[in-house]
C-alpha positions in Angstrom: 128.4 86.6 112.5 128.1 87.4 108.8 125.3 89.8 107.9 123.9 90.1 104.4 121.6 93.0 103.5 118.9 93.1 100.8 116.3 95.6 99.7 112.6 94.8 99.5 110.7 97.9 98.3 111.3 100.5 101.1 112.7 97.9 103.5 116.3 96.9 104.3 116.3 93.2 105.1 119.4 91.9 107.1 120.0 88.2 107.2 121.8 86.5 110.1 121.2 82.8 109.1 119.0 80.8 106.8 115.7 81.6 108.7 116.2 84.6 110.9 116.2 88.1 109.5 115.5 91.7 110.6 113.7 94.5 108.7 114.5 98.2 108.9 112.4 101.0 107.5 113.0 104.8 107.4 110.4 106.9 109.1 110.1 110.7 109.5 113.2 112.8 110.6 115.7 110.0 110.2 114.0 107.6 112.6 114.4 104.0 111.8 112.1 101.2 113.0 113.5 97.7 113.3 111.8 94.3 113.7 112.2 90.6 113.2 111.1 88.6 110.2 111.2 84.9 109.4 111.0 82.8 106.3 108.1 80.3 106.2 108.3 78.3 103.0 108.2 80.8 100.2 106.9 83.7 102.4 108.9 86.3 104.3 106.8 87.2 107.4 107.3 90.5 109.1 106.8 90.8 112.8 105.8 94.2 114.4 108.7 96.6 115.1 110.4 96.3 118.5 113.2 98.8 118.2 113.9 102.4 117.2 117.2 103.9 116.2 118.7 106.9 114.5 119.4 106.6 110.9 119.8 108.5 107.7 117.4 111.2 106.3 115.1 110.1 103.5 117.6 110.8 100.7 120.4 109.1 102.5 118.4 106.1 103.2 117.2 105.9 99.6 120.8 106.1 98.3 121.8 103.3 100.7 118.8 101.2 99.6 119.8 101.5 95.9 123.2 99.9 96.6 121.7 96.7 98.0 120.8 93.6 96.0 117.1 92.9 95.5 115.5 90.3 97.9 115.2 87.0 96.1 114.9 84.3 98.8 111.1 84.3 98.7 108.3 85.1 96.3 106.0 86.7 98.8 105.9 88.6 102.0 103.3 89.5 104.5 102.9 90.7 108.1 102.4 88.5 111.1 99.5 90.6 112.3 97.5 89.6 109.2 97.9 85.9 109.8 96.0 83.8 112.4 96.9 80.5 114.1 94.4 77.8 113.2 94.4 76.3 116.7 94.4 79.4 118.9 92.7 81.8 116.4 95.1 84.5 117.6 97.3 86.6 115.3 100.8 85.4 114.8 102.4 88.7 116.0 105.4 88.1 118.2 104.4 84.4 118.6 106.9 82.8 116.2 109.0 80.0 117.6 112.2 79.8 115.5 113.0 76.2 116.4 109.4 75.1 115.7 109.5 76.6 112.3 112.7 74.9 111.4 111.5 71.5 112.7 108.2 71.8 110.8 109.9 71.5 107.4 107.2 73.4 105.6 107.4 72.9 101.9 107.5 75.9 99.5 104.6 74.5 97.5 101.2 73.4 98.5 100.3 71.3 101.6 99.7 68.3 99.5 96.5 66.6 98.4 93.6 67.3 100.7 90.7 64.8 100.9 87.3 66.2 100.0 85.2 67.4 103.0 83.6 70.3 104.8 85.5 72.0 107.7 85.1 74.8 110.2 87.5 77.7 110.4 86.3 80.3 112.8 83.2 81.8 111.3 84.0 80.3 107.9 83.0 77.1 106.3 85.8 75.6 104.3 84.7 73.2 101.5 87.2 70.9 99.6 85.7 69.4 96.5 86.6 66.2 94.7 89.0 68.1 92.4 91.0 69.4 95.3 89.7 73.0 94.9 89.0 74.8 98.2 86.2 77.3 98.8 85.0 79.4 101.7 81.6 80.4 102.8 80.3 82.7 105.5 76.8 83.8 106.5 76.5 87.5 105.5 73.0 88.6 106.0 69.4 87.2 106.0 69.2 84.4 103.5 72.5 85.3 102.0 75.9 83.5 102.1 79.1 85.0 100.7 81.5 82.6 98.9 85.0 82.6 97.4 87.9 80.5 96.5 91.1 79.7 98.6 94.7 78.8 97.9 97.4 77.2 100.1 100.9 78.6 100.1 103.7 77.5 102.4 101.4 75.8 104.9 99.0 78.8 105.1 95.5 78.9 103.8 94.7 82.2 102.1 91.1 83.3 101.5 90.5 85.2 98.3 88.0 88.0 98.0 84.3 87.3 97.6 83.3 86.0 94.2 79.5 85.5 94.4 76.5 85.3 96.8 74.4 82.3 97.5 70.8 82.1 98.6 70.4 80.4 102.0 67.2 79.0 103.3 68.5 78.5 106.8 68.5 81.2 109.5 71.7 82.6 110.7 71.4 80.7 114.0 70.7 77.4 112.3 73.6 77.9 109.9 76.1 78.6 112.7 74.7 75.7 114.6 75.5 73.3 111.7 78.9 75.0 111.4 79.9 74.2 115.0 79.2 70.5 114.2 81.8 70.4 111.5 85.4 69.2 112.1 88.0 71.9 112.7 90.2 72.8 109.8 93.7 71.4 110.5 95.3 71.1 107.0 97.3 74.3 107.5 98.8 75.8 110.6 97.7 79.4 109.8 95.3 81.3 107.6 94.8 84.8 106.3 93.3 87.0 103.6 94.9 86.6 100.2 94.9 90.4 99.4 97.3 90.9 102.3 99.9 88.5 100.7 102.2 90.7 98.6 104.7 89.8 95.9 108.4 90.4 96.4 108.9 91.1 92.7 109.2 94.9 92.3 107.3 96.3 89.3 109.6 99.3 89.2 113.2 99.1 90.4 115.0 101.9 92.1 117.5 102.0 89.2 114.8 102.1 86.5 114.5 105.3 84.5 111.8 107.8 85.3 108.8 107.5 83.0 107.7 110.9 81.8 103.9 111.2 81.7 103.7 113.2 78.4 105.5 110.4 76.5 102.6 108.0 76.8 101.4 108.8 73.2 104.4 106.8 71.9 102.5 103.6 72.2 99.8 104.9 69.9 102.4 106.0 67.3 104.0 102.5 67.5 100.6 101.0 66.8 100.2 103.2 63.7 103.7 102.4 62.5 103.1 98.7 63.0 100.2 98.6 60.5 101.0 97.5 56.9 102.0 100.1 54.4 99.0 99.6 52.1 96.6 100.0 55.0 98.2 103.3 56.0 98.1 104.6 52.4 94.4 103.7 52.1 93.7 105.3 55.4 95.4 108.5 54.3 93.3 108.6 51.1 90.1 108.2 53.1 90.9 110.8 55.7 90.4 114.4 54.7 93.6 116.5 54.4 94.0 118.9 57.3 95.1 122.4 56.6 98.3 122.6 58.5 98.7 126.3 57.9 95.3 127.0 59.7 96.4 124.8 62.6 99.6 126.8 62.8 97.9 130.2 62.9 95.3 128.9 65.3 98.1 127.8 67.7 99.9 131.1 67.2 96.7 133.1 67.9 95.8 131.1 71.0 99.4 131.4 72.4 99.4 135.1 71.5 96.0 135.6 73.1 97.2 133.8 76.3 100.4 135.9 76.3 98.4 139.2 75.8 96.0 138.3 78.6 98.9 137.5 80.9 100.6 140.8 80.0 97.5 142.9 80.7 96.8 141.2 84.0 100.4 141.7 85.2 100.2 145.4 84.0 96.9 145.9 85.8 98.3 144.4 89.0 101.4 146.6 88.9 99.3 149.7 88.3 97.0 148.9 91.2 100.0 148.2 93.5 101.7 151.5 92.4 98.5 153.4 92.8 97.9 152.2 96.3 101.5 153.0 97.2 101.3 156.6 95.8 97.9 157.2 97.2 99.1 156.2 100.7 102.0 158.6 100.5 99.8 161.5 99.2 97.4 160.8 102.1 100.3 161.0 104.6 101.6 164.2 103.2 98.1 165.8 103.2 97.5 164.7 106.8 100.9 166.1 107.8 100.1 169.5 106.3 96.7 169.6 107.9 98.2 168.9 111.3 100.8 171.6 110.7 98.2 174.2 109.7 96.1 173.2 112.7 99.0 173.8 115.0 99.7 177.2 113.5 96.1 178.3 113.8 96.0 177.2 117.4 99.1 179.3 118.2 97.7 182.4 116.5 94.4 182.1 118.4 96.2 181.7 121.7 98.3 184.9 121.0 95.2 186.9 120.1 93.5 185.8 123.3 96.5 186.8 125.4 96.6 190.3 123.8 92.9 190.9 124.5 93.3 189.9 128.1 96.0 192.6 128.9 94.8 195.9 130.6 95.0 199.2 128.5 
């Protein structure tokens, strides 16, 4: 079996045929996690990892990743745990049927024209207007309903983030009662949150040069250089001339001042360290002499006591 490998951000994608792939990612201490992934339309869907194996360390994995071509078979990727089946309402993790996906012939574009109507999708109300635009609504709190737009991609309905709030006169109980009377959404086989759908286009390639932060002022210089010559001349006439010599001496003084402060602090630290070291040695020498004198004094006293104790 011919295996083709690609890179997708920090993942190694290995292809075995037109629809079945595996992903591999480097973890701590050279551990690799491996899982399955499938192509659904224009989306590469990652399943949860199901295997561990030994691999390279981080630098070795990164160098191997740089040699691989960039993944270009889909525009998007997401994780199966972030998608839910419309019928069962369960996450799609480890529930993919390869043959079912192949037979479904899901297009890479939209799901086609959807007739206007109002549908139920879990706790959401899905509204399709006459222009084909799709919106979602959900009861948030008392007399308040959140609403946002939706898009369809590769047979999956994606709910975008909240765009606005609506005043609702119905109670929560009455709103959900009306929701249960709506027909079930069946225009897509799965749904998920749009912010969990990620683009496969890498903003920064592994081979791109490193951008140095302190070179960001270059854009401002380019803007100045792009202005007409006459405007720059007029601007120079209007702006007061700066005394470059004063700036030079100011920088020199500040740098000299910082150097002098650093010099005095290092000198003070060395003096304190040497003082503590010398003082400790003096203390030990004095203590040794005191102990020595104390021993001699004790010996003298013991001799005197012995002499006085003898009979005449």
